[in-house]
N, CA, C and O of each residue as an XYZ file, in Angstrom:
900
protein
N     196.864    -10.337   -186.011
C     198.386    -10.267   -185.519
C     198.418    -10.505   -183.900
O     197.540     -9.978   -183.217
N     199.418    -11.287   -183.304
C     199.331    -11.528   -182.189
C     200.755    -10.846   -181.458
O     201.814    -10.720   -182.073
N     200.577    -10.494   -180.219
C     201.551    -10.005   -179.520
C     201.514    -10.781   -178.144
O     200.603    -10.992   -177.343
N     203.168    -11.208   -178.184
C     203.464    -12.053   -176.943
C     204.113    -11.539   -175.971
O     205.294    -11.203   -176.059
N     203.276    -11.402   -174.749
C     203.804    -10.776   -173.538
C     204.271    -11.657   -172.483
O     203.589    -12.587   -172.052
N     205.435    -11.365   -172.066
C     206.154    -12.181   -170.829
C     207.470    -11.661   -170.376
O     207.850    -11.435   -169.227
N     208.099    -11.514   -171.523
C     209.422    -10.486   -171.339
C     209.437     -9.158   -170.343
O     208.467     -8.402   -170.400
N     210.357     -8.912   -169.574
C     210.249     -7.722   -169.018
C     211.368     -6.733   -169.622
O     211.422     -5.676   -168.994
N     212.258     -6.830   -170.679
C     212.876     -6.030   -171.104
C     212.935     -6.418   -172.742
O     212.187     -7.250   -173.256
N     214.053     -5.591   -173.525
C     213.774     -5.572   -174.703
C     214.294     -6.819   -175.463
O     215.417     -7.270   -175.236
N     213.490     -7.338   -176.327
C     213.608     -8.477   -176.984
C     214.625     -8.470   -178.206
O     214.226     -7.877   -179.209
N     215.450     -8.849   -178.238
C     216.368     -8.573   -179.405
C     216.853     -9.427   -180.278
O     217.505     -9.114   -181.274
N     216.455    -10.909   -179.826
C     216.583    -12.481   -180.778
C     215.482    -13.173   -180.895
O     214.910    -13.510   -179.859
N     214.945    -13.535   -182.152
C     213.813    -14.449   -182.297
C     214.466    -15.554   -183.390
O     215.432    -15.361   -184.128
N     213.655    -16.757   -183.269
C     214.110    -17.726   -184.072
C     212.826    -18.623   -184.305
O     212.273    -19.063   -183.297
N     212.271    -18.949   -185.633
C     211.166    -19.794   -185.666
C     211.633    -21.282   -185.614
O     212.726    -21.454   -186.153
N     211.028    -22.433   -185.067
C     211.332    -23.899   -185.448
C     210.928    -23.853   -186.634
O     210.154    -23.027   -187.118
N     211.710    -25.209   -187.415
C     211.349    -25.607   -188.712
C     209.935    -25.767   -188.841
O     209.506    -25.713   -189.994
N     209.284    -25.914   -188.109
C     207.749    -26.428   -188.791
C     206.910    -25.207   -188.281
O     205.693    -25.286   -188.446
N     207.411    -24.109   -187.693
C     206.808    -22.473   -187.811
C     205.787    -22.780   -186.339
O     204.992    -21.874   -186.093
N     205.781    -23.754   -185.565
C     204.900    -23.714   -184.570
C     205.443    -23.315   -183.288
O     204.646    -23.065   -182.384
N     206.781    -23.215   -183.068
C     207.077    -22.662   -181.786
C     208.324    -21.401   -182.375
O     209.067    -21.477   -183.353
N     208.216    -20.538   -181.585
C     209.163    -19.488   -181.693
C     209.929    -19.207   -180.228
O     209.388    -19.151   -179.124
N     211.311    -19.052   -180.538
C     212.326    -18.854   -179.266
C     212.620    -17.089   -179.300
O     213.018    -16.488   -180.297
N     212.384    -16.603   -178.263
C     213.012    -15.348   -178.016
C     214.101    -15.351   -176.943
O     214.137    -16.067   -175.943
N     215.192    -14.203   -177.420
C     215.811    -13.804   -176.258
C     215.757    -12.302   -176.033
O     215.622    -11.450   -176.912
N     215.885    -12.098   -174.688
C     216.086    -10.727   -174.430
C     216.784    -10.535   -173.365
O     217.319    -11.394   -172.664
N     216.785     -8.902   -173.176
C     217.894     -8.376   -172.352
C     217.567     -8.735   -170.743
O     218.483     -8.793   -169.923
N     216.381     -8.932   -170.434
C     215.936     -9.621   -169.214
C     216.633    -10.879   -168.734
O     216.389    -11.407   -167.649
N     217.421    -11.276   -169.522
C     218.292    -12.408   -169.083
C     217.338    -13.538   -169.453
O     217.852    -14.532   -168.941
N     216.210    -13.912   -170.079
C     215.696    -15.110   -170.177
C     215.704    -15.321   -171.769
O     215.889    -14.510   -172.677
N     215.480    -16.480   -171.781
C     215.341    -17.313   -173.212
C     213.896    -17.591   -172.975
O     213.645    -18.046   -171.859
N     212.820    -17.402   -173.843
C     211.389    -17.966   -174.085
C     211.148    -18.965   -175.133
O     211.767    -18.809   -176.186
N     210.394    -19.913   -175.027
C     209.851    -20.865   -175.995
C     208.572    -20.611   -175.878
O     208.046    -20.606   -174.765
N     207.820    -20.340   -177.100
C     206.330    -20.081   -177.195
C     205.687    -20.879   -178.306
O     206.242    -21.027   -179.395
N     204.611    -21.345   -178.037
C     203.782    -21.993   -178.996
C     202.919    -21.328   -179.374
O     201.947    -20.964   -178.711
N     203.272    -20.959   -181.034
C     202.545    -19.723   -181.580
C     201.389    -20.235   -182.521
O     200.728    -19.487   -183.241
N     201.187    -21.907   -182.408
C     200.112    -22.282   -183.169
C     198.804    -22.175   -182.569
O     197.790    -22.384   -183.235
N     198.765    -21.814   -181.169
C     197.324    -21.713   -180.666
C     197.006    -20.031   -180.566
O     197.932    -19.222   -180.495
N     196.079    -19.766   -180.567
C     195.595    -18.309   -180.549
C     196.181    -17.553   -179.469
O     196.179    -18.091   -178.362
N     196.647    -16.486   -179.582
C     197.667    -15.595   -178.851
C     198.941    -16.165   -178.106
O     199.509    -15.581   -177.183
N     199.222    -17.095   -178.509
C     200.543    -17.666   -178.175
C     200.495    -18.013   -177.074
O     199.665    -17.426   -176.379
N     201.332    -19.091   -176.422
C     201.617    -19.727   -175.366
C     202.964    -19.559   -174.984
O     203.897    -19.886   -175.717
N     203.136    -18.936   -173.579
C     205.006    -19.485   -173.057
C     205.059    -20.630   -172.353
O     204.557    -20.780   -171.239
N     205.569    -21.330   -172.879
C     205.605    -22.937   -172.103
C     206.806    -23.313   -171.622
O     206.939    -24.360   -170.988
N     207.892    -22.415   -171.903
C     209.303    -22.801   -171.418
C     210.120    -21.369   -171.249
O     210.157    -20.484   -172.104
N     210.723    -21.342   -170.041
C     211.447    -20.183   -169.953
C     212.802    -20.581   -169.428
O     212.777    -21.169   -168.346
N     213.962    -20.380   -169.973
C     215.281    -20.775   -169.404
C     215.903    -19.435   -169.127
O     216.125    -18.494   -169.889
N     216.143    -19.598   -167.761
C     216.949    -18.434   -167.231
C     218.333    -18.147   -167.567
O     218.949    -19.165   -167.884
N     218.960    -17.154   -167.593
C     220.453    -17.228   -168.044
C     220.930    -15.536   -167.978
O     220.277    -14.652   -167.423
N     222.013    -15.390   -168.574
C     222.466    -13.998   -168.385
C     221.789    -13.300   -169.692
O     221.106    -13.907   -170.518
N     222.100    -11.936   -169.725
C     221.753    -11.130   -170.649
C     221.858    -11.446   -171.929
O     222.826    -12.199   -172.038
N     221.345    -11.251   -172.978
C     221.458    -11.810   -174.297
C     221.659    -10.845   -175.355
O     221.486    -11.142   -176.537
N     222.069     -9.541   -174.910
C     222.392     -8.486   -175.574
C     223.541     -9.175   -176.468
O     223.330     -9.127   -177.680
N     224.364     -9.614   -176.177
C     225.483    -10.368   -176.868
C     224.981    -11.549   -177.163
O     225.016    -12.370   -176.247
N     224.496    -11.903   -178.229
C     224.069    -13.525   -178.523
C     222.672    -13.633   -179.467
O     221.657    -12.948   -179.341
N     222.902    -14.587   -180.345
C     221.470    -14.912   -181.060
C     220.898    -16.102   -180.544
O     221.426    -16.655   -179.579
N     219.911    -16.543   -181.062
C     219.241    -17.695   -180.650
C     218.891    -18.757   -181.997
O     218.451    -18.282   -183.044
N     219.114    -20.074   -181.853
C     219.064    -20.830   -183.270
C     218.232    -22.088   -182.901
O     218.310    -22.654   -181.811
N     217.462    -22.447   -183.880
C     217.065    -23.817   -183.752
C     217.806    -24.815   -184.341
O     218.563    -24.409   -185.222
N     217.822    -26.214   -184.084
C     218.561    -27.150   -184.983
C     217.541    -27.427   -185.979
O     216.351    -27.236   -185.727
N     218.015    -27.943   -187.284
C     217.255    -28.093   -188.295
C     216.023    -29.102   -188.050
O     214.980    -29.036   -188.700
N     216.268    -30.043   -187.035
C     215.023    -31.288   -186.456
C     214.305    -30.519   -185.543
O     213.342    -31.110   -185.055
N     214.512    -29.228   -185.118
C     213.731    -28.669   -183.984
C     213.703    -29.203   -182.513
O     212.905    -28.736   -181.700
N     214.525    -30.120   -182.213
C     214.342    -30.699   -181.400
C     215.362    -30.088   -180.167
O     215.335    -30.381   -178.972
N     216.208    -29.203   -180.827
C     217.179    -28.640   -179.918
C     217.214    -27.367   -180.186
O     216.830    -26.908   -181.261
N     217.813    -26.474   -178.956
C     218.239    -24.740   -179.504
C     219.225    -24.327   -178.933
O     219.518    -24.729   -177.807
N     219.915    -23.470   -179.566
C     221.321    -22.720   -179.002
C     220.880    -21.430   -178.249
O     219.971    -20.666   -178.574
N     221.753    -21.344   -177.122
C     221.423    -20.049   -176.737
C     223.012    -19.370   -176.141
O     223.704    -20.270   -175.665
N     223.504    -18.351   -176.103
C     224.490    -18.154   -175.568
C     224.532    -18.673   -173.823
O     223.634    -18.473   -173.005
N     225.633    -19.265   -173.618
C     225.564    -19.528   -172.026
C     226.035    -18.623   -171.222
O     225.346    -18.651   -170.201
N     226.826    -17.857   -171.150
C     227.306    -16.643   -170.812
C     227.815    -15.723   -171.501
O     227.409    -15.737   -172.664
N     228.863    -14.569   -171.156
C     229.319    -14.019   -171.964
C     230.009    -14.550   -173.098
O     230.230    -13.851   -174.087
N     230.513    -16.255   -172.974
C     231.323    -16.583   -173.941
C     230.877    -17.949   -173.934
O     230.744    -18.515   -172.849
N     230.613    -18.587   -175.079
C     230.216    -20.028   -175.029
C     228.804    -20.027   -175.447
O     228.039    -19.063   -175.449
N     228.528    -21.424   -175.853
C     227.135    -21.832   -176.621
C     226.466    -22.839   -175.684
O     227.163    -23.796   -175.346
N     225.323    -22.770   -175.256
C     224.514    -23.934   -174.584
C     223.333    -24.557   -175.413
O     222.268    -23.995   -175.665
N     223.745    -25.919   -175.821
C     222.734    -26.446   -176.542
C     221.452    -27.118   -175.633
O     221.779    -27.980   -174.819
N     220.300    -26.831   -175.718
C     219.412    -27.351   -174.889
C     218.428    -28.044   -175.417
O     218.465    -28.001   -176.646
N     217.444    -28.750   -174.928
C     216.359    -29.534   -175.368
C     215.085    -29.012   -175.596
O     214.678    -28.257   -174.713
N     214.370    -29.207   -176.517
C     213.386    -28.163   -176.600
C     212.106    -28.554   -175.746
O     211.407    -27.663   -175.263
N     211.780    -30.023   -175.550
C     210.696    -30.598   -174.670
C     211.131    -30.164   -172.973
O     210.258    -30.009   -172.119
N     212.340    -30.037   -172.736
C     212.524    -29.991   -171.181
C     213.108    -28.808   -170.901
O     212.893    -28.351   -169.778
N     214.078    -27.944   -171.949
C     214.944    -26.921   -171.445
C     216.140    -27.572   -171.192
O     217.155    -26.897   -171.360
N     216.277    -28.818   -170.798
C     217.712    -29.360   -170.288
C     218.697    -28.891   -171.028
O     218.468    -28.620   -172.207
N     220.121    -28.687   -170.418
C     221.203    -28.536   -171.158
C     221.775    -29.878   -171.206
O     222.031    -30.691   -170.317
N     221.937    -29.904   -172.756
C     222.513    -31.197   -173.390
C     223.830    -31.153   -173.908
O     224.273    -32.140   -174.495
N     224.652    -29.914   -173.730
C     225.857    -29.589   -174.303
C     226.232    -28.178   -174.250
O     225.510    -27.194   -174.412
N     227.675    -28.254   -173.957
C     228.252    -26.690   -173.903
C     229.414    -26.631   -174.557
O     230.439    -27.280   -174.348
N     229.123    -25.548   -175.624
C     230.367    -25.686   -176.654
C     231.375    -24.295   -176.162
O     230.982    -23.129   -176.197
N     232.809    -24.764   -175.687
C     233.671    -23.955   -175.294
C     234.895    -24.076   -176.362
O     234.849    -24.700   -177.422
N     236.072    -23.291   -175.813
C     236.935    -23.417   -176.753
C     237.468    -22.152   -177.524
O     238.555    -22.150   -178.102
N     236.551    -20.999   -177.481
C     236.924    -19.788   -177.564
C     236.756    -18.761   -177.095
O     235.595    -18.714   -176.689
N     237.505    -17.472   -176.824
C     236.968    -16.323   -176.153
C     235.872    -15.465   -176.521
O     235.295    -14.668   -175.782
N     235.586    -15.763   -178.029
C     234.738    -14.845   -178.751
C     233.642    -14.839   -178.061
O     233.277    -15.860   -177.477
N     232.836    -13.521   -178.007
C     231.734    -13.166   -177.543
C     230.685    -13.453   -178.684
O     230.974    -13.143   -179.840
N     229.600    -13.976   -178.419
C     228.769    -14.450   -179.455
C     227.789    -13.616   -179.711
O     227.197    -13.111   -178.757
N     227.397    -13.283   -181.105
C     226.395    -12.417   -181.928
C     225.254    -12.959   -182.746
O     224.217    -12.372   -183.053
N     225.595    -14.071   -183.016
C     224.395    -14.529   -183.712
C     225.068    -16.274   -184.137
O     226.254    -16.593   -184.064
N     224.158    -16.991   -184.480
C     224.408    -18.297   -184.402
C     223.626    -19.151   -185.736
O     222.688    -18.573   -186.286
N     223.924    -20.135   -186.085
C     223.476    -20.828   -187.597
C     223.824    -22.240   -186.997
O     224.764    -22.494   -186.245
N     222.935    -23.049   -187.451
C     223.017    -24.705   -187.559
C     223.604    -24.979   -189.119
O     223.258    -24.290   -190.079
N     224.358    -25.873   -189.187
C     224.212    -26.386   -190.361
C     222.953    -27.244   -190.902
O     222.267    -27.835   -190.068
N     222.646    -27.325   -192.212
C     221.279    -28.016   -192.547
C     221.197    -29.206   -191.913
O     220.009    -29.469   -191.725
N     221.921    -30.054   -191.493
C     222.028    -31.419   -191.031
C     222.087    -31.393   -189.866
O     221.780    -32.430   -189.278
N     222.514    -30.169   -189.050
C     222.413    -30.342   -187.612
C     223.782    -30.389   -186.893
O     224.042    -29.966   -185.766
N     224.578    -30.978   -187.760
C     226.012    -31.506   -187.304
C     227.022    -30.547   -186.692
O     227.931    -30.902   -185.942
N     226.742    -29.108   -187.141
C     227.633    -28.369   -186.704
C     226.772    -26.882   -186.317
O     225.652    -26.487   -186.639
N     227.780    -26.328   -185.538
C     226.966    -24.834   -185.494
C     228.021    -23.865   -185.595
O     229.110    -24.116   -185.079
N     227.819    -22.784   -186.203
C     228.790    -21.524   -186.779
C     228.467    -20.276   -185.798
O     227.279    -20.040   -185.575
N     229.268    -19.625   -185.318
C     228.944    -18.552   -184.601
C     229.338    -17.263   -184.896
O     230.561    -17.242   -185.028
N     228.838    -16.190   -185.056
C     229.467    -14.832   -185.335
C     229.968    -14.177   -184.170
O     229.432    -14.482   -183.105
N     230.959    -13.276   -184.160
C     231.380    -13.104   -182.971
C     231.846    -11.439   -182.893
O     232.345    -10.943   -183.903
N     231.679    -10.678   -181.766
C     232.202     -9.545   -181.706
C     231.973     -8.841   -180.484
O     231.464     -9.494   -179.573
N     232.285     -7.474   -180.253
C     231.883     -6.891   -178.903
C     230.701     -6.575   -178.357
O     230.394     -6.573   -177.165
N     229.858     -6.228   -179.581
C     228.426     -5.661   -179.254
C     228.690     -4.035   -179.006
O     227.732     -3.362   -178.625
N     229.761     -3.508   -179.182
C     229.934     -1.894   -178.674
C     230.000     -1.145   -180.189
O     230.429     -1.743   -181.176
N     229.629     -0.081   -180.221
C     229.752      0.869   -181.017
C     231.102      1.393   -181.351
O     231.870      1.506   -180.395
N     231.541      1.739   -182.538
C     232.928      1.896   -182.959
C     233.054      3.182   -182.417
O     232.097      3.910   -182.152
N     234.508      3.524   -182.214
C     235.834      2.399   -182.155
C     235.531      1.811   -181.164
O     235.025      2.273   -180.141
N     236.008      0.076   -181.555
C     235.798     -0.572   -180.834
C     236.917     -1.712   -180.740
O     237.771     -1.608   -181.621
N     237.104     -2.896   -179.753
C     238.197     -3.753   -180.141
C     237.273     -5.046   -179.801
O     236.757     -5.421   -178.748
N     237.276     -5.659   -181.331
C     236.014     -6.756   -181.149
C     236.916     -8.204   -181.468
O     238.054     -8.237   -181.937
N     236.230     -9.150   -181.151
C     236.804    -10.520   -181.771
C     236.161    -10.729   -183.024
O     234.938    -10.769   -183.157
N     237.047    -10.872   -184.005
C     236.313    -10.823   -185.490
C     236.391    -12.268   -186.248
O     236.427    -12.531   -187.450
N     236.406    -13.239   -184.907
C     236.631    -14.799   -185.833
C     235.031    -15.499   -185.855
O     234.129    -14.950   -185.221
N     234.830    -16.528   -186.503
C     233.848    -17.397   -186.580
C     234.057    -18.725   -185.913
O     234.598    -19.520   -186.682
N     233.850    -19.119   -184.957
C     234.159    -20.557   -184.424
C     232.967    -21.366   -184.912
O     231.805    -20.971   -185.007
N     233.422    -22.484   -185.185
C     232.541    -23.551   -185.927
C     232.696    -24.823   -184.888
O     233.804    -25.224   -184.530
N     231.432    -25.420   -184.437
C     231.692    -26.636   -183.351
C     230.912    -27.887   -183.842
O     229.828    -27.853   -184.423
N     231.580    -28.921   -183.542
C     230.864    -30.312   -184.001
C     229.883    -30.319   -182.492
O     230.303    -30.421   -181.339
N     228.484    -30.175   -182.958
C     227.556    -30.173   -181.811
C     227.473    -31.245   -181.119
O     227.231    -31.131   -179.917
N     227.649    -32.517   -181.685
C     227.574    -33.739   -180.764
C     228.891    -33.980   -179.706
O     228.684    -34.304   -178.537
N     230.029    -33.820   -180.153
C     231.022    -33.872   -179.373
C     231.519    -32.522   -178.463
O     232.253    -32.549   -177.475
N     230.924    -31.396   -179.069
C     231.207    -30.230   -178.418
C     232.813    -29.449   -178.811
O     233.351    -28.508   -178.227
N     233.358    -30.331   -180.152
C     234.674    -29.980   -180.255
C     234.678    -28.812   -181.072
O     233.996    -28.735   -182.094
N     235.532    -27.762   -180.598
C     235.772    -26.616   -181.387
C     236.572    -27.197   -182.956
O     237.758    -27.519   -182.896
N     235.946    -27.272   -184.072
C     236.703    -27.983   -185.124
C     237.228    -26.685   -185.995
O     238.396    -26.722   -186.381
N     236.545    -25.719   -186.271
C     237.211    -24.547   -187.182
C     237.063    -23.209   -186.471
O     236.121    -22.950   -185.724
N     238.209    -22.257   -186.800
C     237.992    -20.907   -186.466
C     238.171    -20.125   -187.540
O     239.378    -20.100   -187.781
N     237.493    -19.396   -188.398
C     237.328    -18.614   -189.614
C     237.930    -17.020   -189.003
O     237.471    -16.305   -188.113
N     239.045    -16.852   -189.827
C     239.602    -15.427   -189.478
C     239.687    -14.658   -191.062
O     239.839    -15.105   -192.199
N     239.575    -13.807   -190.712
C     239.532    -12.709   -191.869
C     239.006    -11.284   -192.084
O     239.435    -10.375   -192.795
N     237.975    -11.355   -191.278
C     236.883    -10.239   -191.145
C     237.767     -9.072   -190.239
O     238.408     -9.514   -189.286
N     237.808     -7.869   -190.462
C     238.333     -6.861   -189.821
C     237.658     -6.012   -188.698
O     238.166     -4.964   -188.299
N     236.584     -6.475   -188.249
C     235.425     -5.830   -187.526
C     234.482     -6.863   -186.974
O     234.633     -8.044   -187.286
N     233.485     -6.464   -186.141
C     232.716     -7.141   -185.628
C     231.561     -8.356   -186.725
O     230.677     -7.919   -187.462
N     231.839     -9.646   -186.581
C     230.645    -10.359   -187.251
C     229.291    -10.250   -187.145
O     228.780    -10.617   -186.087
N     228.620     -9.833   -187.999
C     227.293     -9.649   -187.906
C     226.092    -10.952   -187.780
O     225.154    -11.048   -186.989
N     226.466    -11.747   -188.724
C     225.580    -13.060   -189.288
C     226.279    -13.954   -189.996
O     227.187    -13.658   -190.773
N     225.785    -15.356   -189.694
C     226.288    -16.302   -190.134
C     225.275    -17.055   -191.019
O     224.096    -16.783   -190.795
N     225.558    -18.032   -192.071
C     224.535    -18.550   -192.668
C     225.163    -19.953   -193.622
O     226.184    -19.938   -194.310
N     224.598    -20.651   -193.501
C     225.070    -21.930   -194.607
C     224.581    -21.980   -195.838
O     223.490    -21.427   -195.981
N     224.995    -22.411   -196.648
C     224.384    -22.821   -197.749
C     223.469    -24.368   -197.571
O     223.576    -25.108   -196.593
N     222.605    -24.608   -198.726
C     221.678    -25.562   -198.541
C     222.192    -27.008   -198.072
O     221.706    -27.716   -197.191
N     223.484    -27.302   -199.027
C     224.231    -28.439   -198.853
C     225.021    -28.410   -197.613
O     225.360    -29.501   -197.155
N     225.428    -27.160   -196.893
C     226.187    -27.204   -196.122
C     227.457    -27.011   -196.282
O     228.161    -26.819   -195.290
N     228.016    -27.025   -197.615
C     229.418    -26.867   -197.703
C     229.673    -25.653   -197.927
O     230.877    -25.421   -198.037
N     228.886    -24.650   -198.053
C     229.448    -23.220   -197.731
C     228.998    -22.579   -196.752
O     228.089    -23.108   -196.112
N     229.513    -21.212   -196.331
C     229.106    -20.664   -194.983
C     229.344    -19.178   -195.371
O     230.492    -18.861   -195.682
N     228.330    -18.210   -195.382
C     228.392    -16.849   -195.821
C     228.406    -16.296   -194.280
O     227.723    -16.820   -193.400
N     229.394    -15.006   -194.026
C     229.504    -14.252   -192.967
C     229.366    -12.691   -193.397
O     229.842    -12.132   -194.385
N     228.619    -12.197   -192.419
C     228.597    -10.601   -193.043
C     229.199     -9.843   -191.578
O     229.250    -10.404   -190.484
N     229.640     -8.401   -191.878
C     230.638     -7.875   -191.025
C     230.412     -6.184   -191.026
O     230.095     -5.563   -192.040
N     230.607     -5.642   -189.866
C     230.708     -4.276   -190.045
C     232.055     -3.615   -190.758
O     232.318     -2.418   -190.873
N     232.778     -4.690   -191.173
C     234.028     -4.174   -192.128
C     233.259     -4.128   -193.369
O     233.954     -4.164   -194.385
N     232.217     -4.069   -193.508
C     231.394     -3.815   -194.909
C     231.595     -4.976   -195.794
O     231.345     -4.673   -196.960
N     231.905     -6.011   -195.665
C     232.303     -7.378   -196.488
C     231.234     -8.551   -195.963
O     230.992     -8.914   -194.812
N     230.668     -9.021   -197.281
C     230.220    -10.688   -196.763
C     231.293    -11.629   -197.271
O     231.819    -11.481   -198.374
N     231.540    -12.413   -196.590
C     232.541    -13.539   -197.118
C     232.184    -14.891   -197.115
O     231.560    -15.258   -196.119
N     232.454    -15.836   -198.092
C     232.010    -16.863   -198.505
C     233.110    -18.003   -198.103
O     234.249    -17.966   -198.569
N     232.695    -18.967   -197.245
C     233.788    -19.998   -196.854
C     233.628    -21.310   -197.507
O     232.608    -21.547   -198.153
N     234.644    -22.243   -197.370
C     234.455    -23.688   -197.178
C     233.996    -24.180   -196.103
O     234.777    -23.906   -195.192
N     233.066    -24.807   -195.720
C     232.557    -24.970   -194.213
C     233.530    -26.101   -193.945
O     234.025    -26.137   -192.819
N     233.848    -26.962   -194.764
C     234.709    -28.157   -194.289
C     236.119    -27.886   -194.003
O     236.730    -28.488   -193.120
N     236.750    -26.794   -194.902
C     238.153    -26.500   -194.342
C     238.510    -25.605   -193.918
O     239.683    -25.503   -193.559
N     237.214    -24.153   -193.745
C     237.661    -22.961   -193.395
C     238.362    -22.070   -194.472
O     238.556    -20.879   -194.228
N     238.774    -22.673   -195.754
C     239.219    -21.573   -196.624
C     238.399    -20.565   -197.205
O     237.351    -20.965   -197.712
N     238.673    -19.204   -197.248
C     237.790    -18.282   -197.615
C     237.821    -18.207   -199.196
O     238.912    -18.245   -199.766
N     236.594    -18.096   -199.945
C     236.290    -18.599   -201.111
C     235.986    -17.276   -201.821
O     236.307    -17.281   -203.009
N     235.479    -16.227   -201.394
C     235.105    -15.079   -201.901
C     234.694    -14.134   -201.003
O     234.043    -14.496   -200.023
N     235.038    -12.674   -201.222
C     234.886    -11.531   -200.587
C     233.675    -10.695   -201.136
O     234.044    -10.421   -202.278
N     232.590    -10.208   -200.978
C     231.809     -9.112   -201.385
C     231.982     -7.861   -200.727
O     231.838     -7.857   -199.504
N     232.207     -7.011   -201.193
C     232.717     -5.640   -200.594
C     231.140     -4.714   -200.906
O     230.935     -3.921   -201.825
N     230.265     -5.101   -199.899
C     228.968     -4.462   -199.564
C     228.698     -2.852   -199.206
O     227.749     -2.135   -199.525
N     229.862     -2.566   -198.443
C     229.776     -1.145   -197.698
C     228.929     -1.072   -196.373
O     227.916     -1.761   -196.260
N     229.315     -0.308   -195.466
C     228.687     -0.129   -194.454
C     228.694     -1.329   -193.359
O     229.708     -2.026   -193.318
N     227.679     -1.597   -192.516
C     227.575     -3.066   -191.640
C     226.732     -4.030   -192.605
O     225.570     -3.797   -192.940
N     227.363     -4.971   -192.942
C     226.975     -6.114   -193.597
C     226.345     -7.359   -193.106
O     226.804     -7.920   -192.112
N     225.294     -7.837   -193.760
C     224.491     -8.732   -192.933
C     224.401    -10.005   -193.921
O     223.781     -9.697   -194.939
N     224.760    -11.099   -193.919
C     224.774    -12.213   -194.866
C     223.295    -12.911   -194.467
O     222.973    -13.012   -193.283
N     222.685    -13.242   -195.226
C     220.998    -14.009   -194.763
C     221.033    -15.254   -195.783
O     221.659    -15.312   -196.841
N     220.273    -16.158   -195.253
C     220.322    -17.536   -196.407
C     219.003    -17.987   -196.105
O     218.299    -17.657   -195.151
N     218.781    -18.702   -196.939
C     217.430    -19.894   -196.732
C     217.653    -21.226   -197.221
O     218.109    -21.454   -198.342
N     217.275    -22.261   -196.237
C     217.687    -23.448   -196.687
C     216.595    -23.976   -197.613
O     216.665    -25.167   -197.916
N     215.665    -23.292   -198.068
C     214.488    -23.644   -199.024
C     214.981    -22.992   -200.466
O     214.336    -23.270   -201.477
N     216.037    -22.193   -200.539
C     216.607    -21.869   -201.696
C     217.918    -22.027   -201.703
O     218.493    -22.376   -200.672
N     218.760    -21.741   -203.148
C     220.112    -21.884   -203.317
C     220.471    -20.369   -203.314
O     221.164    -20.044   -204.278
N     220.133    -19.298   -202.386
C     220.461    -18.061   -202.609
C     220.817    -17.523   -201.265
O     220.143    -17.624   -200.240
N     222.164    -16.839   -201.438
C     222.621    -16.079   -200.151
C     221.794    -14.551   -200.510
O     221.677    -14.132   -201.661
N     221.364    -13.971   -199.522
C     220.843    -12.459   -199.532
C     221.870    -11.671   -198.748
O     222.293    -12.040   -197.653
N     222.255    -10.545   -199.380
C     223.312     -9.881   -198.499
C     222.533     -8.359   -198.027
O     221.573     -7.918   -198.658
N     223.034     -7.766   -196.999
C     222.440     -6.260   -196.818
C     223.532     -5.518   -196.162
O     224.069     -5.880   -195.115
N     223.883     -4.276   -196.951
C     224.751     -3.483   -196.431
C     224.059     -1.994   -196.044
O     222.977     -1.716   -196.561
N     224.697     -1.063   -195.141
C     223.957      0.203   -194.826
C     225.326      0.871   -194.670
O     226.245      0.319   -194.064
N     225.445      2.247   -195.318
C     226.375      2.958   -195.379
C     225.756      4.570   -195.163
O     224.581      4.924   -195.253
N     226.757      5.262   -194.903
C     226.255      7.131   -195.011
C     225.635      7.570   -193.848
O     224.984      6.708   -193.260
N     225.666      8.760   -193.326
C     225.269      9.354   -192.340
C     223.602      9.091   -192.210
O     223.024      8.934   -191.135
N     222.941      9.078   -193.577
C     221.431      8.807   -193.372
C     221.203      7.320   -193.202
O     220.025      6.980   -193.089
N     222.017      6.492   -193.168
C     221.550      4.869   -192.978
C     221.126      4.704   -194.189
O     219.918      4.472   -194.229
N     221.700      4.735   -195.293
C     221.116      4.329   -196.662
C     221.620      2.742   -196.896
O     222.714      2.311   -196.530
N     220.798      2.130   -197.442
C     221.111      0.602   -197.419
C     220.621      0.065   -198.822
O     219.659      0.387   -199.518
N     221.846     -1.075   -199.026
C     221.088     -1.649   -200.504
C     221.348     -3.208   -200.042
O     221.861     -3.593   -198.991
N     220.868     -3.949   -201.082
C     220.647     -5.560   -200.858
C     220.839     -6.126   -202.019
O     220.612     -5.491   -203.049
N     221.293     -7.429   -202.050
C     221.409     -8.262   -203.221
C     221.467     -9.827   -203.206
O     221.824    -10.412   -202.183
N     221.186    -10.367   -204.119
C     221.189    -11.835   -203.996
C     222.280    -12.524   -204.810
O     222.871    -11.974   -205.740
N     222.495    -13.726   -204.406
C     223.797    -14.459   -205.089
C     223.313    -15.910   -204.920
O     222.601    -16.336   -204.011
N     223.825    -16.590   -205.957
C     223.501    -18.250   -205.707
C     225.097    -18.595   -205.094
O     226.008    -17.893   -205.534
N     225.345    -19.398   -204.341
C     226.675    -20.005   -203.859
C     227.062    -20.944   -204.852
O     227.139    -22.080   -204.384
N     227.373    -20.851   -206.242
C     227.659    -21.542   -207.032
C     229.249    -21.628   -206.909
O     230.007    -21.063   -206.120
N     229.548    -22.681   -208.136
C     230.990    -22.746   -208.318
C     231.950    -21.459   -208.532
O     233.125    -21.296   -208.206
N     231.316    -20.864   -208.992
C     231.829    -19.297   -209.534
C     232.135    -18.419   -208.344
O     232.744    -17.357   -208.468
N     231.574    -19.020   -206.856
C     232.314    -18.257   -205.775
C     233.524    -18.443   -205.260
O     234.059    -17.682   -204.454
N     234.033    -19.541   -205.741
C     235.539    -20.065   -205.425
C     236.442    -19.432   -206.221
O     237.636    -19.629   -206.000
N     236.116    -18.733   -207.076
C     237.026    -17.985   -208.124
C     237.510    -16.551   -207.440
O     238.236    -15.782   -208.068
């Protein structure tokens, strides 16, 4: 087991590069660090300063050449993996970013949004989707009733699943923004996915003791019914 030392406050977000050789970490110390985990002990070879990432995920593009981090309380910055240089800024929404996911081909970026505060809270419940190359905000998905915790694309990029504190996982048409299916899973719901399989995995927690349950479902045509 390897422990990576360098951050000076809580690490809240991590993401592996597609080849598994690099690891991206975001911490409350206001930095994003890129690590080479292919060498013994790991090596911190790029640090990008910025605001606290308590509200925001980190994500690699499918090709592993770019990564996304929250630019400030609102908005997303796309950076080059080799240099850390900012290559694009995604704006057009007042949402506070809590999690992000690139589409399988890297053309679009979807973001979960919310307040990051415990209930009762006033949270943006939308899911903005951008064209990464142009920076255009192409879709804003609406339907959740509380903070959105997670986003994940299906393997072909045609569907998007989102999980929310409203206790639901929702499946959307990623091209049109149409809501195709709602799964009521209870508690704080998270939608997870893998680009290597055709499955979505969801998890929900509920109850005073924090009980949890999870399940898997294929994003087939029946999701549209």
